[in-house]
C-alpha positions, 0 to 999 in steps of 0.5 A: 944502417944510416938509412934504416935509422933515418926511416925509424926517425921518420916513422916516429915523427909521423906517429908523434904528429898523429898523437898530437892531433888525437889529443887535440880532438880529445881536448876539443871535446872536453872544451865543448862539454865544459862550455855546455856545462858553463853556459847556464852560469855564463847566462846567469852572470849576464842576467845578473849584470845586464838585466839587473842594470836594465831594471835599475835603468827602468826604475830610474826612468819610471821614477822620473815619470812618477815625480813629474806626475805629482809635480804637474798635479801639485802645480795645478792645485797650487794655482787653485784648480787641481783639474782632472788629476788623472789625466794631468798625471798620466800626461806628465808621466808618459811625457817624462818616462822613456822606460817603456822604450828602453826596457820594454815595460809591461803596463803598471798601475798606481793611485794618485791622491790629493790630500790638503797640500800633499800629492802622492803616487803609489803603486797598485800593480808592479811594472814588468820588465822583460828580461833578455838573458835571464829568460834563457834560464827561466826568468822572463820578467822582473818587476819594479815599483815606485812611489812619489810625493810632492807638496806645495806651500807659500813661497818663503824666498824669491827673486822678484822679476820687477823691483816693486813691493806693496804694503800688506794693507794695499794687498788686502784691499786690491787682491780680493779672492785672487779669483777675479781679473779686474785690473788694479793700478800699482803706482804713485796714484795709490792712496797712502792714507789708509791704514790696517793691522796685519795678522801679526798685530803690526799697524801699517799704512798702505803703500807701493814702492820700488825696491833696491834691485840686485846688482846688474839686474832688474829684480830683487831677491828677498826672504820671508822674515829675513833682513830689512830691505831698502825701498823708496817711499813711492814709485817715482823718479828714475827706475832702480839701477839695472832697470829700463822702461823696455824691460818693465814693458816686457813683463806685460803678459807675465805673472811676477812675484811681488814681496808684501811687507808687513813691517816698515821702518823708515825706508826699509821693510821686512817681507810678510809674504809673497803675492803673484801679480799678472802684469797687463800694462806698464806706464813708464811716464811720470806716473810709473804705474804698473797695472794688472791683477793679483792671482795665484802662481806656482814655481817648482823648487829643487832644494833638497830641504823643503821650505817652511810650510807656515808662511802666509798664503798670499798667492805665490807658491812653491812646489817641491818633491818630498820623501813621503 
């Protein structure tokens, strides 16, 4: 009886094992069916997550390229020669856009336009982004469009690389059309006897002067129509604190920003506007003379609030992105 009992238990155990394997096979089949049903949903979720992120990344990259394009054209225009705006825009765009490598973009087309001091890039044909996951559910590509806008305007604040300012009368006499490159001298040899009237109706004398340099630097930070700044009557005596003859000589070959004063009280002045001066020489002897010529220059500014547009245009300009 005991042997029979053991045999029954063995038979029952084998039957139980076979039943369990049968159920596993059934469950595997069920899992395969469930997975097949869920695959479109899984690919759809991947498409939403990964492919949407890819489009966002591509948009950011294309936007960077478009911003670079309008800035490059605006820089040329602010310097007085817009040049070949199509080539300038395309070169700047592709030099600053990695989206074609990151997201396998198809070609996009757009318009670039110059109107006054405004530059715009607008979309003519959408960019196409090839999808990876979404292609499995029938959506091979996505599209994106961007636009970009920039302007240029006269500088309204600046840190001048050299601590020198000139009278509006001196600027008007020496600057000419800003297209010529005949050298002029800014120094103690400047005739201070002449006078003129500014467009604001202020009577001024001609003059060139050292300004008070910023602490620890050889340069002066000023603001258009800001507070009065200290000057010395003429360029003579020692250089302002923080400046050396070697530093001044290092400015040769560079275009620097020079404040132009339109109001002078004793030894203080108020900025009327900003000029651009191409330095061709520096005499650090007793005469302290800077030679060069007035020209046009442009600097990109990244302030979120665009500068005022109504400052006098004396040659030094700011280039900035705008909303439209």
